[in-house]
mmCIF entry with sequence, helices, sheets and N, C-alpha, C, O atoms, coordinates in Angstrom:
data_MODEL
# 
_entry.id   MODEL 
# 
_entity.id                         1 
_entity.type                       polymer 
_entity.pdbx_number_of_molecules   1 
# 
_entity_poly.entity_id                      1 
_entity_poly.type                           'polypeptide(L)' 
_entity_poly.nstd_linkage                   no 
_entity_poly.nstd_monomer                   no 
_entity_poly.pdbx_seq_one_letter_code       MYRPNSGFTGSDHFESRLYFEDGAGKRTFLNLKVNVNVVPSL 
_entity_poly.pdbx_seq_one_letter_code_can   MYRPNSGFTGSDHFESRLYFEDGAGKRTFLNLKVNVNVVPSL 
_entity_poly.pdbx_strand_id                 A 
# 
loop_
_entity_poly_seq.entity_id 
_entity_poly_seq.num 
_entity_poly_seq.mon_id 
_entity_poly_seq.hetero 
1 1  MET n 
1 2  TYR n 
1 3  ARG n 
1 4  PRO n 
1 5  ASN n 
1 6  SER n 
1 7  GLY n 
1 8  PHE n 
1 9  THR n 
1 10 GLY n 
1 11 SER n 
1 12 ASP n 
1 13 HIS n 
1 14 PHE n 
1 15 GLU n 
1 16 SER n 
1 17 ARG n 
1 18 LEU n 
1 19 TYR n 
1 20 PHE n 
1 21 GLU n 
1 22 ASP n 
1 23 GLY n 
1 24 ALA n 
1 25 GLY n 
1 26 LYS n 
1 27 ARG n 
1 28 THR n 
1 29 PHE n 
1 30 LEU n 
1 31 ASN n 
1 32 LEU n 
1 33 LYS n 
1 34 VAL n 
1 35 ASN n 
1 36 VAL n 
1 37 ASN n 
1 38 VAL n 
1 39 VAL n 
1 40 PRO n 
1 41 SER n 
1 42 LEU n 
# 
_struct_asym.id          A 
_struct_asym.entity_id   1 
# 
_struct_sheet.id               AA1 
_struct_sheet.type             ? 
_struct_sheet.number_strands   2 
_struct_sheet.details          ? 
# 
_struct_sheet_order.sheet_id     AA1 
_struct_sheet_order.range_id_1   1 
_struct_sheet_order.range_id_2   2 
_struct_sheet_order.offset       ? 
_struct_sheet_order.sense        anti-parallel 
# 
loop_
_struct_sheet_range.sheet_id 
_struct_sheet_range.id 
_struct_sheet_range.beg_label_comp_id 
_struct_sheet_range.beg_label_asym_id 
_struct_sheet_range.beg_label_seq_id 
_struct_sheet_range.pdbx_beg_PDB_ins_code 
_struct_sheet_range.end_label_comp_id 
_struct_sheet_range.end_label_asym_id 
_struct_sheet_range.end_label_seq_id 
_struct_sheet_range.pdbx_end_PDB_ins_code 
_struct_sheet_range.beg_auth_comp_id 
_struct_sheet_range.beg_auth_asym_id 
_struct_sheet_range.beg_auth_seq_id 
_struct_sheet_range.end_auth_comp_id 
_struct_sheet_range.end_auth_asym_id 
_struct_sheet_range.end_auth_seq_id 
AA1 1 GLY A 10 ? GLU A 21 ? GLY A 10 GLU A 21 
AA1 2 ARG A 27 ? VAL A 38 ? ARG A 27 VAL A 38 
# 
loop_
_atom_site.group_PDB 
_atom_site.id 
_atom_site.type_symbol 
_atom_site.label_atom_id 
_atom_site.label_alt_id 
_atom_site.label_comp_id 
_atom_site.label_asym_id 
_atom_site.label_entity_id 
_atom_site.label_seq_id 
_atom_site.pdbx_PDB_ins_code 
_atom_site.Cartn_x 
_atom_site.Cartn_y 
_atom_site.Cartn_z 
_atom_site.occupancy 
_atom_site.B_iso_or_equiv 
_atom_site.pdbx_formal_charge 
_atom_site.auth_seq_id 
_atom_site.auth_comp_id 
_atom_site.auth_asym_id 
_atom_site.auth_atom_id 
_atom_site.pdbx_PDB_model_num 
ATOM 1   N N  . MET A 1 1  ? 57.984 -4.479  -61.919 1.00 0.00 ? 1  MET A N  1 
ATOM 2   C CA . MET A 1 1  ? 58.095 -3.179  -62.525 1.00 0.00 ? 1  MET A CA 1 
ATOM 3   C C  . MET A 1 1  ? 56.754 -2.839  -63.173 1.00 0.00 ? 1  MET A C  1 
ATOM 4   O O  . MET A 1 1  ? 56.168 -3.668  -63.869 1.00 0.00 ? 1  MET A O  1 
ATOM 5   N N  . TYR A 1 2  ? 56.284 -1.646  -62.948 1.00 0.00 ? 2  TYR A N  1 
ATOM 6   C CA . TYR A 1 2  ? 55.024 -1.173  -63.526 1.00 0.00 ? 2  TYR A CA 1 
ATOM 7   C C  . TYR A 1 2  ? 55.318 -0.410  -64.810 1.00 0.00 ? 2  TYR A C  1 
ATOM 8   O O  . TYR A 1 2  ? 56.133 0.513   -64.813 1.00 0.00 ? 2  TYR A O  1 
ATOM 9   N N  . ARG A 1 3  ? 54.662 -0.789  -65.895 1.00 0.00 ? 3  ARG A N  1 
ATOM 10  C CA . ARG A 1 3  ? 54.819 -0.096  -67.178 1.00 0.00 ? 3  ARG A CA 1 
ATOM 11  C C  . ARG A 1 3  ? 53.439 0.115   -67.790 1.00 0.00 ? 3  ARG A C  1 
ATOM 12  O O  . ARG A 1 3  ? 52.829 -0.834  -68.282 1.00 0.00 ? 3  ARG A O  1 
ATOM 13  N N  . PRO A 1 4  ? 52.933 1.371   -67.764 1.00 0.00 ? 4  PRO A N  1 
ATOM 14  C CA . PRO A 1 4  ? 51.625 1.630   -68.367 1.00 0.00 ? 4  PRO A CA 1 
ATOM 15  C C  . PRO A 1 4  ? 51.723 1.551   -69.885 1.00 0.00 ? 4  PRO A C  1 
ATOM 16  O O  . PRO A 1 4  ? 52.813 1.633   -70.452 1.00 0.00 ? 4  PRO A O  1 
ATOM 17  N N  . ASN A 1 5  ? 50.577 1.393   -70.535 1.00 0.00 ? 5  ASN A N  1 
ATOM 18  C CA . ASN A 1 5  ? 50.526 1.406   -71.995 1.00 0.00 ? 5  ASN A CA 1 
ATOM 19  C C  . ASN A 1 5  ? 51.019 2.748   -72.514 1.00 0.00 ? 5  ASN A C  1 
ATOM 20  O O  . ASN A 1 5  ? 50.854 3.775   -71.855 1.00 0.00 ? 5  ASN A O  1 
ATOM 21  N N  . SER A 1 6  ? 51.610 2.737   -73.670 1.00 0.00 ? 6  SER A N  1 
ATOM 22  C CA . SER A 1 6  ? 52.128 3.956   -74.281 1.00 0.00 ? 6  SER A CA 1 
ATOM 23  C C  . SER A 1 6  ? 51.028 5.008   -74.404 1.00 0.00 ? 6  SER A C  1 
ATOM 24  O O  . SER A 1 6  ? 49.939 4.718   -74.899 1.00 0.00 ? 6  SER A O  1 
ATOM 25  N N  . GLY A 1 7  ? 51.315 6.234   -73.950 1.00 0.00 ? 7  GLY A N  1 
ATOM 26  C CA . GLY A 1 7  ? 50.360 7.324   -74.048 1.00 0.00 ? 7  GLY A CA 1 
ATOM 27  C C  . GLY A 1 7  ? 49.358 7.412   -72.912 1.00 0.00 ? 7  GLY A C  1 
ATOM 28  O O  . GLY A 1 7  ? 48.587 8.370   -72.846 1.00 0.00 ? 7  GLY A O  1 
ATOM 29  N N  . PHE A 1 8  ? 49.352 6.416   -71.998 1.00 0.00 ? 8  PHE A N  1 
ATOM 30  C CA . PHE A 1 8  ? 48.393 6.431   -70.886 1.00 0.00 ? 8  PHE A CA 1 
ATOM 31  C C  . PHE A 1 8  ? 48.822 7.426   -69.821 1.00 0.00 ? 8  PHE A C  1 
ATOM 32  O O  . PHE A 1 8  ? 49.996 7.470   -69.453 1.00 0.00 ? 8  PHE A O  1 
ATOM 33  N N  . THR A 1 9  ? 47.891 8.220   -69.324 1.00 0.00 ? 9  THR A N  1 
ATOM 34  C CA . THR A 1 9  ? 48.094 9.057   -68.148 1.00 0.00 ? 9  THR A CA 1 
ATOM 35  C C  . THR A 1 9  ? 46.856 8.935   -67.275 1.00 0.00 ? 9  THR A C  1 
ATOM 36  O O  . THR A 1 9  ? 45.768 8.645   -67.772 1.00 0.00 ? 9  THR A O  1 
ATOM 37  N N  . GLY A 1 10 ? 47.018 9.155   -65.986 1.00 0.00 ? 10 GLY A N  1 
ATOM 38  C CA . GLY A 1 10 ? 45.884 9.095   -65.066 1.00 0.00 ? 10 GLY A CA 1 
ATOM 39  C C  . GLY A 1 10 ? 46.124 8.110   -63.941 1.00 0.00 ? 10 GLY A C  1 
ATOM 40  O O  . GLY A 1 10 ? 47.240 7.628   -63.747 1.00 0.00 ? 10 GLY A O  1 
ATOM 41  N N  . SER A 1 11 ? 45.072 7.818   -63.206 1.00 0.00 ? 11 SER A N  1 
ATOM 42  C CA . SER A 1 11 ? 45.147 6.906   -62.056 1.00 0.00 ? 11 SER A CA 1 
ATOM 43  C C  . SER A 1 11 ? 45.060 5.460   -62.518 1.00 0.00 ? 11 SER A C  1 
ATOM 44  O O  . SER A 1 11 ? 44.347 5.138   -63.468 1.00 0.00 ? 11 SER A O  1 
ATOM 45  N N  . ASP A 1 12 ? 45.789 4.603   -61.839 1.00 0.00 ? 12 ASP A N  1 
ATOM 46  C CA . ASP A 1 12 ? 45.769 3.170   -62.115 1.00 0.00 ? 12 ASP A CA 1 
ATOM 47  C C  . ASP A 1 12 ? 46.116 2.450   -60.828 1.00 0.00 ? 12 ASP A C  1 
ATOM 48  O O  . ASP A 1 12 ? 46.560 3.078   -59.867 1.00 0.00 ? 12 ASP A O  1 
ATOM 49  N N  . HIS A 1 13 ? 45.923 1.152   -60.795 1.00 0.00 ? 13 HIS A N  1 
ATOM 50  C CA . HIS A 1 13 ? 46.323 0.354   -59.642 1.00 0.00 ? 13 HIS A CA 1 
ATOM 51  C C  . HIS A 1 13 ? 46.577 -1.079  -60.079 1.00 0.00 ? 13 HIS A C  1 
ATOM 52  O O  . HIS A 1 13 ? 46.136 -1.512  -61.143 1.00 0.00 ? 13 HIS A O  1 
ATOM 53  N N  . PHE A 1 14 ? 47.291 -1.798  -59.240 1.00 0.00 ? 14 PHE A N  1 
ATOM 54  C CA . PHE A 1 14 ? 47.442 -3.232  -59.436 1.00 0.00 ? 14 PHE A CA 1 
ATOM 55  C C  . PHE A 1 14 ? 47.372 -3.896  -58.076 1.00 0.00 ? 14 PHE A C  1 
ATOM 56  O O  . PHE A 1 14 ? 47.691 -3.292  -57.053 1.00 0.00 ? 14 PHE A O  1 
ATOM 57  N N  . GLU A 1 15 ? 46.947 -5.159  -58.083 1.00 0.00 ? 15 GLU A N  1 
ATOM 58  C CA . GLU A 1 15 ? 46.755 -5.903  -56.843 1.00 0.00 ? 15 GLU A CA 1 
ATOM 59  C C  . GLU A 1 15 ? 47.439 -7.257  -56.936 1.00 0.00 ? 15 GLU A C  1 
ATOM 60  O O  . GLU A 1 15 ? 47.566 -7.837  -58.014 1.00 0.00 ? 15 GLU A O  1 
ATOM 61  N N  . SER A 1 16 ? 47.872 -7.741  -55.793 1.00 0.00 ? 16 SER A N  1 
ATOM 62  C CA . SER A 1 16 ? 48.493 -9.049  -55.718 1.00 0.00 ? 16 SER A CA 1 
ATOM 63  C C  . SER A 1 16 ? 48.159 -9.669  -54.364 1.00 0.00 ? 16 SER A C  1 
ATOM 64  O O  . SER A 1 16 ? 47.972 -8.959  -53.375 1.00 0.00 ? 16 SER A O  1 
ATOM 65  N N  . ARG A 1 17 ? 48.090 -10.964 -54.330 1.00 0.00 ? 17 ARG A N  1 
ATOM 66  C CA . ARG A 1 17 ? 47.877 -11.672 -53.067 1.00 0.00 ? 17 ARG A CA 1 
ATOM 67  C C  . ARG A 1 17 ? 49.115 -12.506 -52.794 1.00 0.00 ? 17 ARG A C  1 
ATOM 68  O O  . ARG A 1 17 ? 49.486 -13.364 -53.595 1.00 0.00 ? 17 ARG A O  1 
ATOM 69  N N  . LEU A 1 18 ? 49.749 -12.251 -51.664 1.00 0.00 ? 18 LEU A N  1 
ATOM 70  C CA . LEU A 1 18 ? 50.954 -12.975 -51.280 1.00 0.00 ? 18 LEU A CA 1 
ATOM 71  C C  . LEU A 1 18 ? 50.579 -14.075 -50.289 1.00 0.00 ? 18 LEU A C  1 
ATOM 72  O O  . LEU A 1 18 ? 49.693 -13.896 -49.454 1.00 0.00 ? 18 LEU A O  1 
ATOM 73  N N  . TYR A 1 19 ? 51.252 -15.195 -50.391 1.00 0.00 ? 19 TYR A N  1 
ATOM 74  C CA . TYR A 1 19 ? 50.963 -16.369 -49.581 1.00 0.00 ? 19 TYR A CA 1 
ATOM 75  C C  . TYR A 1 19 ? 52.249 -16.836 -48.913 1.00 0.00 ? 19 TYR A C  1 
ATOM 76  O O  . TYR A 1 19 ? 53.276 -17.008 -49.570 1.00 0.00 ? 19 TYR A O  1 
ATOM 77  N N  . PHE A 1 20 ? 52.182 -17.033 -47.631 1.00 0.00 ? 20 PHE A N  1 
ATOM 78  C CA . PHE A 1 20 ? 53.332 -17.504 -46.867 1.00 0.00 ? 20 PHE A CA 1 
ATOM 79  C C  . PHE A 1 20 ? 52.940 -18.753 -46.091 1.00 0.00 ? 20 PHE A C  1 
ATOM 80  O O  . PHE A 1 20 ? 51.798 -18.890 -45.653 1.00 0.00 ? 20 PHE A O  1 
ATOM 81  N N  . GLU A 1 21 ? 53.886 -19.653 -45.926 1.00 0.00 ? 21 GLU A N  1 
ATOM 82  C CA . GLU A 1 21 ? 53.655 -20.820 -45.075 1.00 0.00 ? 21 GLU A CA 1 
ATOM 83  C C  . GLU A 1 21 ? 54.915 -21.071 -44.265 1.00 0.00 ? 21 GLU A C  1 
ATOM 84  O O  . GLU A 1 21 ? 56.007 -21.184 -44.822 1.00 0.00 ? 21 GLU A O  1 
ATOM 85  N N  . ASP A 1 22 ? 54.760 -21.159 -42.933 1.00 0.00 ? 22 ASP A N  1 
ATOM 86  C CA . ASP A 1 22 ? 55.930 -21.411 -42.100 1.00 0.00 ? 22 ASP A CA 1 
ATOM 87  C C  . ASP A 1 22 ? 56.221 -22.910 -42.025 1.00 0.00 ? 22 ASP A C  1 
ATOM 88  O O  . ASP A 1 22 ? 55.477 -23.719 -42.579 1.00 0.00 ? 22 ASP A O  1 
ATOM 89  N N  . GLY A 1 23 ? 57.283 -23.270 -41.353 1.00 0.00 ? 23 GLY A N  1 
ATOM 90  C CA . GLY A 1 23 ? 57.689 -24.664 -41.276 1.00 0.00 ? 23 GLY A CA 1 
ATOM 91  C C  . GLY A 1 23 ? 56.677 -25.573 -40.608 1.00 0.00 ? 23 GLY A C  1 
ATOM 92  O O  . GLY A 1 23 ? 56.688 -26.783 -40.837 1.00 0.00 ? 23 GLY A O  1 
ATOM 93  N N  . ALA A 1 24 ? 55.792 -25.007 -39.779 1.00 0.00 ? 24 ALA A N  1 
ATOM 94  C CA . ALA A 1 24 ? 54.769 -25.800 -39.095 1.00 0.00 ? 24 ALA A CA 1 
ATOM 95  C C  . ALA A 1 24 ? 53.489 -25.915 -39.921 1.00 0.00 ? 24 ALA A C  1 
ATOM 96  O O  . ALA A 1 24 ? 52.528 -26.546 -39.482 1.00 0.00 ? 24 ALA A O  1 
ATOM 97  N N  . GLY A 1 25 ? 53.465 -25.315 -41.109 1.00 0.00 ? 25 GLY A N  1 
ATOM 98  C CA . GLY A 1 25 ? 52.286 -25.409 -41.965 1.00 0.00 ? 25 GLY A CA 1 
ATOM 99  C C  . GLY A 1 25 ? 51.277 -24.290 -41.770 1.00 0.00 ? 25 GLY A C  1 
ATOM 100 O O  . GLY A 1 25 ? 50.218 -24.298 -42.398 1.00 0.00 ? 25 GLY A O  1 
ATOM 101 N N  . LYS A 1 26 ? 51.587 -23.326 -40.909 1.00 0.00 ? 26 LYS A N  1 
ATOM 102 C CA . LYS A 1 26 ? 50.670 -22.204 -40.698 1.00 0.00 ? 26 LYS A CA 1 
ATOM 103 C C  . LYS A 1 26 ? 50.689 -21.300 -41.931 1.00 0.00 ? 26 LYS A C  1 
ATOM 104 O O  . LYS A 1 26 ? 51.755 -20.884 -42.385 1.00 0.00 ? 26 LYS A O  1 
ATOM 105 N N  . ARG A 1 27 ? 49.508 -20.999 -42.469 1.00 0.00 ? 27 ARG A N  1 
ATOM 106 C CA . ARG A 1 27 ? 49.401 -20.194 -43.674 1.00 0.00 ? 27 ARG A CA 1 
ATOM 107 C C  . ARG A 1 27 ? 48.989 -18.762 -43.361 1.00 0.00 ? 27 ARG A C  1 
ATOM 108 O O  . ARG A 1 27 ? 48.134 -18.515 -42.510 1.00 0.00 ? 27 ARG A O  1 
ATOM 109 N N  . THR A 1 28 ? 49.607 -17.836 -44.056 1.00 0.00 ? 28 THR A N  1 
ATOM 110 C CA . THR A 1 28 ? 49.287 -16.420 -43.906 1.00 0.00 ? 28 THR A CA 1 
ATOM 111 C C  . THR A 1 28 ? 49.131 -15.818 -45.297 1.00 0.00 ? 28 THR A C  1 
ATOM 112 O O  . THR A 1 28 ? 49.944 -16.070 -46.187 1.00 0.00 ? 28 THR A O  1 
ATOM 113 N N  . PHE A 1 29 ? 48.076 -15.015 -45.478 1.00 0.00 ? 29 PHE A N  1 
ATOM 114 C CA . PHE A 1 29 ? 47.829 -14.346 -46.741 1.00 0.00 ? 29 PHE A CA 1 
ATOM 115 C C  . PHE A 1 29 ? 47.920 -12.839 -46.542 1.00 0.00 ? 29 PHE A C  1 
ATOM 116 O O  . PHE A 1 29 ? 47.529 -12.317 -45.498 1.00 0.00 ? 29 PHE A O  1 
ATOM 117 N N  . LEU A 1 30 ? 48.431 -12.152 -47.538 1.00 0.00 ? 30 LEU A N  1 
ATOM 118 C CA . LEU A 1 30 ? 48.536 -10.710 -47.497 1.00 0.00 ? 30 LEU A CA 1 
ATOM 119 C C  . LEU A 1 30 ? 48.044 -10.163 -48.828 1.00 0.00 ? 30 LEU A C  1 
ATOM 120 O O  . LEU A 1 30 ? 48.583 -10.500 -49.882 1.00 0.00 ? 30 LEU A O  1 
ATOM 121 N N  . ASN A 1 31 ? 47.018 -9.316  -48.776 1.00 0.00 ? 31 ASN A N  1 
ATOM 122 C CA . ASN A 1 31 ? 46.533 -8.660  -49.986 1.00 0.00 ? 31 ASN A CA 1 
ATOM 123 C C  . ASN A 1 31 ? 47.244 -7.318  -50.108 1.00 0.00 ? 31 ASN A C  1 
ATOM 124 O O  . ASN A 1 31 ? 47.279 -6.534  -49.159 1.00 0.00 ? 31 ASN A O  1 
ATOM 125 N N  . LEU A 1 32 ? 47.803 -7.065  -51.274 1.00 0.00 ? 32 LEU A N  1 
ATOM 126 C CA . LEU A 1 32 ? 48.569 -5.854  -51.520 1.00 0.00 ? 32 LEU A CA 1 
ATOM 127 C C  . LEU A 1 32 ? 47.942 -5.103  -52.685 1.00 0.00 ? 32 LEU A C  1 
ATOM 128 O O  . LEU A 1 32 ? 47.757 -5.668  -53.764 1.00 0.00 ? 32 LEU A O  1 
ATOM 129 N N  . LYS A 1 33 ? 47.615 -3.833  -52.473 1.00 0.00 ? 33 LYS A N  1 
ATOM 130 C CA . LYS A 1 33 ? 47.073 -2.995  -53.535 1.00 0.00 ? 33 LYS A CA 1 
ATOM 131 C C  . LYS A 1 33 ? 47.940 -1.743  -53.634 1.00 0.00 ? 33 LYS A C  1 
ATOM 132 O O  . LYS A 1 33 ? 48.192 -1.073  -52.632 1.00 0.00 ? 33 LYS A O  1 
ATOM 133 N N  . VAL A 1 34 ? 48.396 -1.433  -54.849 1.00 0.00 ? 34 VAL A N  1 
ATOM 134 C CA . VAL A 1 34 ? 49.247 -0.283  -55.085 1.00 0.00 ? 34 VAL A CA 1 
ATOM 135 C C  . VAL A 1 34 ? 48.534 0.665   -56.026 1.00 0.00 ? 34 VAL A C  1 
ATOM 136 O O  . VAL A 1 34 ? 48.132 0.276   -57.122 1.00 0.00 ? 34 VAL A O  1 
ATOM 137 N N  . ASN A 1 35 ? 48.374 1.916   -55.600 1.00 0.00 ? 35 ASN A N  1 
ATOM 138 C CA . ASN A 1 35 ? 47.777 2.962   -56.438 1.00 0.00 ? 35 ASN A CA 1 
ATOM 139 C C  . ASN A 1 35 ? 48.898 3.802   -57.033 1.00 0.00 ? 35 ASN A C  1 
ATOM 140 O O  . ASN A 1 35 ? 49.853 4.154   -56.341 1.00 0.00 ? 35 ASN A O  1 
ATOM 141 N N  . VAL A 1 36 ? 48.777 4.123   -58.316 1.00 0.00 ? 36 VAL A N  1 
ATOM 142 C CA . VAL A 1 36 ? 49.772 4.947   -58.989 1.00 0.00 ? 36 VAL A CA 1 
ATOM 143 C C  . VAL A 1 36 ? 49.066 6.058   -59.755 1.00 0.00 ? 36 VAL A C  1 
ATOM 144 O O  . VAL A 1 36 ? 47.914 5.911   -60.163 1.00 0.00 ? 36 VAL A O  1 
ATOM 145 N N  . ASN A 1 37 ? 49.768 7.167   -59.944 1.00 0.00 ? 37 ASN A N  1 
ATOM 146 C CA . ASN A 1 37 ? 49.290 8.263   -60.773 1.00 0.00 ? 37 ASN A CA 1 
ATOM 147 C C  . ASN A 1 37 ? 50.307 8.443   -61.891 1.00 0.00 ? 37 ASN A C  1 
ATOM 148 O O  . ASN A 1 37 ? 51.432 8.876   -61.643 1.00 0.00 ? 37 ASN A O  1 
ATOM 149 N N  . VAL A 1 38 ? 49.919 8.112   -63.121 1.00 0.00 ? 38 VAL A N  1 
ATOM 150 C CA . VAL A 1 38 ? 50.819 8.165   -64.263 1.00 0.00 ? 38 VAL A CA 1 
ATOM 151 C C  . VAL A 1 38 ? 50.776 9.555   -64.869 1.00 0.00 ? 38 VAL A C  1 
ATOM 152 O O  . VAL A 1 38 ? 49.708 10.057  -65.221 1.00 0.00 ? 38 VAL A O  1 
ATOM 153 N N  . VAL A 1 39 ? 51.945 10.175  -64.987 1.00 0.00 ? 39 VAL A N  1 
ATOM 154 C CA . VAL A 1 39 ? 52.040 11.527  -65.555 1.00 0.00 ? 39 VAL A CA 1 
ATOM 155 C C  . VAL A 1 39 ? 52.926 11.457  -66.798 1.00 0.00 ? 39 VAL A C  1 
ATOM 156 O O  . VAL A 1 39 ? 53.773 10.569  -66.904 1.00 0.00 ? 39 VAL A O  1 
ATOM 157 N N  . PRO A 1 40 ? 52.738 12.388  -67.742 1.00 0.00 ? 40 PRO A N  1 
ATOM 158 C CA . PRO A 1 40 ? 53.586 12.392  -68.928 1.00 0.00 ? 40 PRO A CA 1 
ATOM 159 C C  . PRO A 1 40 ? 55.050 12.622  -68.569 1.00 0.00 ? 40 PRO A C  1 
ATOM 160 O O  . PRO A 1 40 ? 55.351 13.387  -67.653 1.00 0.00 ? 40 PRO A O  1 
ATOM 161 N N  . SER A 1 41 ? 55.948 11.972  -69.277 1.00 0.00 ? 41 SER A N  1 
ATOM 162 C CA . SER A 1 41 ? 57.379 12.180  -69.014 1.00 0.00 ? 41 SER A CA 1 
ATOM 163 C C  . SER A 1 41 ? 57.811 13.520  -69.604 1.00 0.00 ? 41 SER A C  1 
ATOM 164 O O  . SER A 1 41 ? 57.270 13.983  -70.609 1.00 0.00 ? 41 SER A O  1 
ATOM 165 N N  . LEU A 1 42 ? 58.789 14.121  -68.959 1.00 0.00 ? 42 LEU A N  1 
ATOM 166 C CA . LEU A 1 42 ? 59.277 15.430  -69.404 1.00 0.00 ? 42 LEU A CA 1 
ATOM 167 C C  . LEU A 1 42 ? 60.341 15.285  -70.464 1.00 0.00 ? 42 LEU A C  1 
ATOM 168 O O  . LEU A 1 42 ? 60.865 16.285  -70.954 1.00 0.00 ? 42 LEU A O  1 
# 
């Protein structure tokens, strides 16, 4: 869950690297970047 600091508005992003390994030991990496635009609540 994304929760910006109180009073923050504007563009932000977060990144994560996911790692998978199958039963044969093969490794796969996935880089994930999410862009968000924080607007004031109504």
